[in-house]
C-alpha positions in Angstrom: 95.0 82.8 116.0 95.4 84.0 112.4 93.1 84.1 109.3 94.8 81.0 108.0 93.5 79.1 111.0 89.9 80.1 110.5 89.6 80.3 106.8 87.7 77.7 104.8 87.7 77.1 101.1 85.2 79.5 99.7 83.2 79.1 96.5 83.3 82.2 94.3 81.2 83.5 91.5 82.0 85.6 88.5 80.5 89.0 87.6 78.6 87.3 84.9 77.1 84.5 87.0 73.3 84.4 87.3 72.2 85.8 90.7 70.0 82.8 91.3 73.0 80.5 90.9 74.9 82.6 93.4 72.0 82.5 95.9 71.8 78.7 95.6 75.5 78.4 96.1 75.2 80.5 99.3 72.5 78.2 100.5 74.5 75.0 99.7 77.7 76.3 101.2 76.0 77.8 104.3 77.9 81.1 103.8 76.4 84.5 104.4 77.9 85.7 101.1 80.1 84.9 98.2 83.3 86.3 96.8 82.8 87.8 93.4 85.8 87.5 91.0 86.6 89.7 88.1 87.7 88.6 84.7 91.3 88.0 86.0 90.1 85.8 88.8 90.8 88.5 91.4 88.3 89.3 94.2 86.2 92.2 93.0 83.4 92.4 95.6 81.3 90.4 98.1 77.7 89.5 97.3 75.9 89.1 100.6 72.8 87.2 101.2 71.0 90.3 102.3 71.8 91.9 98.9 70.1 89.0 97.2 67.1 89.2 99.6 66.7 92.9 98.8 66.5 92.0 95.1 64.0 89.3 95.6 61.7 91.3 97.9 59.7 94.2 96.4 60.7 97.6 97.7 57.1 98.2 99.0 57.4 95.1 101.2 60.7 96.2 102.5 59.3 99.6 103.5 56.1 98.2 104.9 56.4 94.6 106.1 52.6 94.4 106.7 52.2 94.4 102.9 54.2 91.2 102.6 51.6 89.4 104.7 48.9 89.8 102.0 51.1 88.3 99.2 50.4 84.5 98.8 53.2 82.0 98.3 52.5 81.6 94.5 53.0 85.3 93.9 56.0 85.4 96.3 57.7 82.7 94.1 57.5 85.1 91.1 59.7 87.6 92.9 62.5 85.0 93.1 62.0 84.1 89.4 63.1 87.7 88.5 66.5 86.9 89.9 67.0 84.2 87.3 67.3 86.9 84.6 69.9 89.0 86.3 73.7 88.6 86.7 75.8 89.4 89.7 77.3 92.3 87.7 73.9 93.8 87.3 73.1 93.8 91.0 76.4 95.1 92.4 76.9 98.8 92.9 78.7 100.6 90.1 81.5 101.7 92.5 82.4 98.8 94.8 83.0 99.8 98.3 86.1 98.8 100.3 86.7 95.1 99.6 87.1 93.0 102.8 90.4 91.4 101.9 93.0 90.2 104.4 96.2 88.2 104.2 96.6 84.8 105.9 98.5 86.3 108.8 95.8 88.8 109.8 94.7 88.5 113.4 91.2 87.8 114.6 90.9 91.4 115.7 92.0 92.7 112.3 89.4 90.4 110.6 86.7 91.6 113.0 87.6 95.3 112.5 87.5 94.8 108.7 84.1 93.1 108.9 82.8 95.8 111.2 84.1 98.6 109.0 82.9 97.2 105.7 79.7 95.8 107.2 80.4 92.5 105.4 79.9 89.0 106.9 82.8 87.6 104.9 86.5 88.4 104.4 88.4 87.1 101.4 91.8 85.7 102.3 94.2 86.5 99.5 98.0 85.9 99.1 99.9 87.2 96.1 96.7 88.0 94.3 95.4 84.5 94.7 92.2 83.7 96.6 92.9 81.1 99.3 89.6 81.0 101.1 87.4 83.1 103.3 86.6 83.7 107.0 82.9 84.0 107.7 81.2 86.0 110.5 79.9 83.2 112.6 83.2 81.3 113.1 85.0 84.5 113.8 82.5 85.6 116.4 82.6 82.2 118.0 86.4 82.5 118.4 86.3 86.1 119.6 83.6 85.6 122.2 84.2 82.1 123.5 87.6 83.0 125.0 
């Protein structure tokens, strides 16, 4: 099995997209992350759902989850509101790490190795500089471990 057999059309966002829009798109598409495109429409990075969560949850709650228990829902909603004022560009690291990109002929093991190495739940499938789709972690693991 090859990447082309597992890939699905993948929504993408630009560097200047609002983070809240990206989060909503992840939710709607049921993907663990989104491909971020640069100004030329080329994959630049992956914005994962965990990155968005880290932005929405105060650092003190991440360090001590017991503190999260004392925050009521009304105040918790305010944390998510802060995302509406930030763009994807503002939340990505200045130096992007290795981008999980594969060609349509990549094998399942190549995709799995790339996901493991980059710690990314999504691989962009690109051919001749054009984004074709993505392979997500869950379908890949399903194929790898159901044999």
